[in-house]
N, CA, C and O atoms as a CHARMM CRD file, in Angstrom:
* protein
*
  168
    1    1 VAL  N      8.59800  -5.73300  28.12600 PROA 1      0.00000
    2    1 VAL  CA     7.35100  -4.93600  28.48400 PROA 1      0.00000
    3    1 VAL  C      6.59300  -6.04700  27.61900 PROA 1      0.00000
    4    1 VAL  O      7.12400  -6.67400  26.70300 PROA 1      0.00000
    5    2 SER  N      5.32500  -6.18800  28.03200 PROA 2      0.00000
    6    2 SER  CA     4.08900  -7.07000  27.46000 PROA 2      0.00000
    7    2 SER  C      3.48300  -6.13800  26.90400 PROA 2      0.00000
    8    2 SER  O      3.40900  -5.01900  27.41200 PROA 2      0.00000
    9    3 TYR  N      2.85200  -6.51100  25.55600 PROA 3      0.00000
   10    3 TYR  CA     1.66700  -5.70900  25.24600 PROA 3      0.00000
   11    3 TYR  C      0.55900  -6.27900  24.74700 PROA 3      0.00000
   12    3 TYR  O      0.72600  -7.40700  24.28400 PROA 3      0.00000
   13    4 PRO  N     -0.73300  -5.74100  24.69900 PROA 4      0.00000
   14    4 PRO  CA    -1.67900  -6.41200  24.82000 PROA 4      0.00000
   15    4 PRO  C     -2.50600  -6.55700  23.06500 PROA 4      0.00000
   16    4 PRO  O     -3.61800  -6.84200  22.62000 PROA 4      0.00000
   17    5 HSD  N     -1.34800  -6.21800  22.60800 PROA 5      0.00000
   18    5 HSD  CA    -1.79100  -6.42600  20.83900 PROA 5      0.00000
   19    5 HSD  C     -0.76100  -6.60700  20.10400 PROA 5      0.00000
   20    5 HSD  O      0.32800  -6.58000  20.67600 PROA 5      0.00000
   21    6 GLU  N     -0.79300  -6.80100  18.89600 PROA 6      0.00000
   22    6 GLU  CA     0.06400  -7.29700  17.93300 PROA 6      0.00000
   23    6 GLU  C      0.31700  -6.12600  16.88900 PROA 6      0.00000
   24    6 GLU  O     -0.44500  -5.17000  17.03600 PROA 6      0.00000
   25    7 VAL  N      0.90300  -6.06200  16.24200 PROA 7      0.00000
   26    7 VAL  CA     1.33500  -5.42700  14.81600 PROA 7      0.00000
   27    7 VAL  C      1.14700  -6.41200  13.83700 PROA 7      0.00000
   28    7 VAL  O      1.56300  -7.56000  13.99100 PROA 7      0.00000
   29    8 LEU  N      0.53100  -6.02600  12.81500 PROA 8      0.00000
   30    8 LEU  CA    -0.26100  -6.89100  11.18700 PROA 8      0.00000
   31    8 LEU  C      1.21800  -6.38900  10.95600 PROA 8      0.00000
   32    8 LEU  O      1.60600  -5.37800  11.54200 PROA 8      0.00000
   33    9 ARG  N      2.17100  -7.20200   9.97100 PROA 9      0.00000
   34    9 ARG  CA     2.81500  -6.61400   8.97400 PROA 9      0.00000
   35    9 ARG  C      2.74500  -6.94800   7.94700 PROA 9      0.00000
   36    9 ARG  O      2.41400  -8.13300   7.92000 PROA 9      0.00000
   37   10 GLU  N      2.93900  -6.36500   6.60300 PROA 10     0.00000
   38   10 GLU  CA     2.69900  -6.71100   5.30300 PROA 10     0.00000
   39   10 GLU  C      4.14400  -6.69400   4.53900 PROA 10     0.00000
   40   10 GLU  O      4.92200  -5.74100   4.59400 PROA 10     0.00000
   41   11 ASN  N      4.37800  -7.91300   3.81200 PROA 11     0.00000
   42   11 ASN  CA     5.69600  -8.33000   3.53400 PROA 11     0.00000
   43   11 ASN  C      5.15200  -8.51300   1.75400 PROA 11     0.00000
   44   11 ASN  O      4.56200  -9.52500   1.37700 PROA 11     0.00000
   45   12 LYS  N      5.47200  -7.39000   0.85900 PROA 12     0.00000
   46   12 LYS  CA     4.61000  -7.67100  -0.47200 PROA 12     0.00000
   47   12 LYS  C      6.02100  -8.11500  -1.33200 PROA 12     0.00000
   48   12 LYS  O      7.17600  -7.79100  -1.05800 PROA 12     0.00000
   49   13 ARG  N      5.60100  -8.85500  -2.31900 PROA 13     0.00000
   50   13 ARG  CA     6.64000 -10.02200  -2.92800 PROA 13     0.00000
   51   13 ARG  C      6.37300  -9.43400  -4.31900 PROA 13     0.00000
   52   13 ARG  O      5.26100  -9.01900  -4.64800 PROA 13     0.00000
   53   14 VAL  N      7.35600  -9.41900  -5.05000 PROA 14     0.00000
   54   14 VAL  CA     7.72800  -9.12100  -6.71000 PROA 14     0.00000
   55   14 VAL  C      7.75800 -10.26400  -7.26900 PROA 14     0.00000
   56   14 VAL  O      8.47800 -11.23900  -7.05400 PROA 14     0.00000
   57   15 ASN  N      6.54600 -10.00900  -8.34400 PROA 15     0.00000
   58   15 ASN  CA     5.86200 -11.00700  -9.01400 PROA 15     0.00000
   59   15 ASN  C      6.41400 -11.19700 -10.55300 PROA 15     0.00000
   60   15 ASN  O      5.63000 -11.39700 -11.48100 PROA 15     0.00000
   61   16 VAL  N      8.25800 -11.08900 -10.78800 PROA 16     0.00000
   62   16 VAL  CA     8.70600 -11.07200 -12.09800 PROA 16     0.00000
   63   16 VAL  C      9.66300 -11.95400 -11.95100 PROA 16     0.00000
   64   16 VAL  O      9.95700 -12.50100 -10.88800 PROA 16     0.00000
   65   17 ALA  N     10.10200 -12.09700 -12.84300 PROA 17     0.00000
   66   17 ALA  CA    11.26100 -13.45400 -13.38700 PROA 17     0.00000
   67   17 ALA  C     12.40200 -12.87100 -12.53800 PROA 17     0.00000
   68   17 ALA  O     12.33200 -11.72800 -12.08800 PROA 17     0.00000
   69   18 GLN  N     13.30200 -13.56200 -12.35900 PROA 18     0.00000
   70   18 GLN  CA    14.51400 -13.60400 -11.35000 PROA 18     0.00000
   71   18 GLN  C     14.31200 -12.94200 -10.20100 PROA 18     0.00000
   72   18 GLN  O     15.31500 -12.38400  -9.75600 PROA 18     0.00000
   73   19 ALA  N     13.13700 -12.81400  -9.47100 PROA 19     0.00000
   74   19 ALA  CA    13.08600 -11.77000  -8.26900 PROA 19     0.00000
   75   19 ALA  C     13.74200 -12.23700  -7.24800 PROA 19     0.00000
   76   19 ALA  O     14.22500 -11.53300  -6.36200 PROA 19     0.00000
   77   20 ASP  N     13.80000 -13.48200  -7.31000 PROA 20     0.00000
   78   20 ASP  CA    14.81200 -13.96400  -6.26900 PROA 20     0.00000
   79   20 ASP  C     16.21500 -13.36000  -5.89500 PROA 20     0.00000
   80   20 ASP  O     16.76200 -13.68100  -4.84000 PROA 20     0.00000
   81   21 ARG  N     16.64600 -12.69300  -6.56700 PROA 21     0.00000
   82   21 ARG  CA    18.03000 -12.08100  -7.02000 PROA 21     0.00000
   83   21 ARG  C     17.90000 -10.82400  -5.83500 PROA 21     0.00000
   84   21 ARG  O     18.81900 -10.53700  -5.06700 PROA 21     0.00000
   85   22 PHE  N     16.68100 -10.20800  -5.85900 PROA 22     0.00000
   86   22 PHE  CA    16.55800  -8.83700  -5.37600 PROA 22     0.00000
   87   22 PHE  C     15.77100  -8.66600  -3.91200 PROA 22     0.00000
   88   22 PHE  O     15.77600  -7.70000  -3.15000 PROA 22     0.00000
   89   23 GLN  N     14.95500 -10.21500  -3.77300 PROA 23     0.00000
   90   23 GLN  CA    14.46500 -10.04800  -2.36100 PROA 23     0.00000
   91   23 GLN  C     14.74100 -10.75000  -1.33100 PROA 23     0.00000
   92   23 GLN  O     14.92000 -11.96100  -1.46700 PROA 23     0.00000
   93   24 SER  N     14.81900 -10.24000  -0.29100 PROA 24     0.00000
   94   24 SER  CA    15.10600 -10.41700   1.03100 PROA 24     0.00000
   95   24 SER  C     14.05100 -11.62800   1.79400 PROA 24     0.00000
   96   24 SER  O     14.51000 -12.29700   2.71900 PROA 24     0.00000
   97   25 GLY  N     13.11900 -11.76400   1.48600 PROA 25     0.00000
   98   25 GLY  CA    12.16000 -12.65500   2.17400 PROA 25     0.00000
   99   25 GLY  C     11.72100 -12.10000   3.24600 PROA 25     0.00000
  100   25 GLY  O     11.22700 -10.97300   3.27500 PROA 25     0.00000
  101   26 MET  N     11.88000 -12.92200   4.31400 PROA 26     0.00000
  102   26 MET  CA    11.09700 -12.56700   5.51400 PROA 26     0.00000
  103   26 MET  C     12.06200 -12.12400   6.61100 PROA 26     0.00000
  104   26 MET  O     11.60300 -11.97500   7.74300 PROA 26     0.00000
  105   27 ARG  N     13.48200 -11.87700   6.35800 PROA 27     0.00000
  106   27 ARG  CA    14.24300 -11.58200   7.29400 PROA 27     0.00000
  107   27 ARG  C     14.26200  -9.73300   7.11600 PROA 27     0.00000
  108   27 ARG  O     13.91900  -9.04400   6.15500 PROA 27     0.00000
  109   28 GLY  N     14.93600  -9.24600   8.78200 PROA 28     0.00000
  110   28 GLY  CA    14.66300  -7.93200   8.84500 PROA 28     0.00000
  111   28 GLY  C     13.65300  -7.55100   9.65400 PROA 28     0.00000
  112   28 GLY  O     13.14700  -8.23500  10.54400 PROA 28     0.00000
  113   29 ALA  N     13.38700  -6.53200   9.36000 PROA 29     0.00000
  114   29 ALA  CA    11.88600  -6.11600  10.38800 PROA 29     0.00000
  115   29 ALA  C     10.39800  -6.39500   9.81300 PROA 29     0.00000
  116   29 ALA  O      9.43700  -5.68400  10.10700 PROA 29     0.00000
  117   30 PHE  N     10.33300  -7.47100   8.99400 PROA 30     0.00000
  118   30 PHE  CA     9.56300  -7.97900   8.45600 PROA 30     0.00000
  119   30 PHE  C      8.05800  -7.52700   7.92600 PROA 30     0.00000
  120   30 PHE  O      6.94500  -7.93500   8.25900 PROA 30     0.00000
  121   31 GLY  N      8.54400  -6.33200   6.78900 PROA 31     0.00000
  122   31 GLY  CA     7.43100  -5.67900   6.17300 PROA 31     0.00000
  123   31 GLY  C      7.03700  -4.11800   6.73400 PROA 31     0.00000
  124   31 GLY  O      7.78100  -3.39100   7.39200 PROA 31     0.00000
  125   32 LYS  N      5.88900  -3.86900   6.36000 PROA 32     0.00000
  126   32 LYS  CA     5.97000  -2.37100   6.73300 PROA 32     0.00000
  127   32 LYS  C      4.50300  -2.49300   7.53000 PROA 32     0.00000
  128   32 LYS  O      3.56500  -2.96200   6.88500 PROA 32     0.00000
  129   33 PRO  N      4.28500  -2.08700   8.90400 PROA 33     0.00000
  130   33 PRO  CA     3.03700  -2.15500   9.59700 PROA 33     0.00000
  131   33 PRO  C      1.71500  -2.04500   8.97800 PROA 33     0.00000
  132   33 PRO  O      1.66600  -0.98100   8.36000 PROA 33     0.00000
  133   34 GLY  N      0.54100  -2.75800   8.88300 PROA 34     0.00000
  134   34 GLY  CA    -0.66100  -2.47700   8.37700 PROA 34     0.00000
  135   34 GLY  C     -1.42200  -2.71300   9.08300 PROA 34     0.00000
  136   34 GLY  O     -2.49400  -2.80100   8.48400 PROA 34     0.00000
  137   35 GLY  N     -1.58300  -2.98600  10.69500 PROA 35     0.00000
  138   35 GLY  CA    -2.99700  -2.84900  11.49400 PROA 35     0.00000
  139   35 GLY  C     -2.33700  -3.58700  12.72500 PROA 35     0.00000
  140   35 GLY  O     -1.19900  -4.04800  12.81500 PROA 35     0.00000
  141   36 CYS  N     -3.34500  -3.57300  13.63200 PROA 36     0.00000
  142   36 CYS  CA    -2.75400  -3.77400  15.27700 PROA 36     0.00000
  143   36 CYS  C     -4.38500  -4.90800  15.37000 PROA 36     0.00000
  144   36 CYS  O     -5.55900  -4.76700  15.02700 PROA 36     0.00000
  145   37 CYS  N     -3.66400  -5.85700  15.94900 PROA 37     0.00000
  146   37 CYS  CA    -4.88500  -6.86400  16.70200 PROA 37     0.00000
  147   37 CYS  C     -4.78300  -7.27500  17.79100 PROA 37     0.00000
  148   37 CYS  O     -3.67400  -6.99300  18.24600 PROA 37     0.00000
  149   38 SER  N     -5.58600  -7.98800  18.67900 PROA 38     0.00000
  150   38 SER  CA    -5.48000  -8.16700  20.04800 PROA 38     0.00000
  151   38 SER  C     -6.17000  -9.88500  20.07300 PROA 38     0.00000
  152   38 SER  O     -7.20100 -10.31900  19.56000 PROA 38     0.00000
  153   39 PRO  N     -5.39300 -10.38600  20.67300 PROA 39     0.00000
  154   39 PRO  CA    -6.06700 -12.00000  21.22600 PROA 39     0.00000
  155   39 PRO  C     -7.41200 -11.98700  21.88500 PROA 39     0.00000
  156   39 PRO  O     -7.47400 -11.35000  22.93700 PROA 39     0.00000
  157   40 ILE  N     -8.49200 -12.57100  21.45800 PROA 40     0.00000
  158   40 ILE  CA    -9.50300 -12.50200  22.23600 PROA 40     0.00000
  159   40 ILE  C     -9.97300 -14.04600  22.81200 PROA 40     0.00000
  160   40 ILE  O    -10.42900 -14.90300  22.05400 PROA 40     0.00000
  161   41 THR  N     -9.80400 -14.23000  24.12300 PROA 41     0.00000
  162   41 THR  CA   -10.03500 -15.40100  24.52100 PROA 41     0.00000
  163   41 THR  C    -11.66000 -15.44100  25.53500 PROA 41     0.00000
  164   41 THR  O    -12.13800 -14.45500  26.09500 PROA 41     0.00000
  165   42 GLU  N    -12.15100 -16.59700  25.54100 PROA 42     0.00000
  166   42 GLU  CA   -13.64500 -16.45000  25.82100 PROA 42     0.00000
  167   42 GLU  C    -13.52100 -17.73900  27.15800 PROA 42     0.00000
  168   42 GLU  O    -14.52200 -18.06500  27.79700 PROA 42     0.00000
């Protein structure tokens, strides 16, 4: 199914020492939905 819009997602990062031990990066669901956008062609 093709949709005319894309969902923008926010992947918040932890800014403390040794944060790489409990961060999964960009794996999985890629963060929480933050908004929608659609491409505009002229």
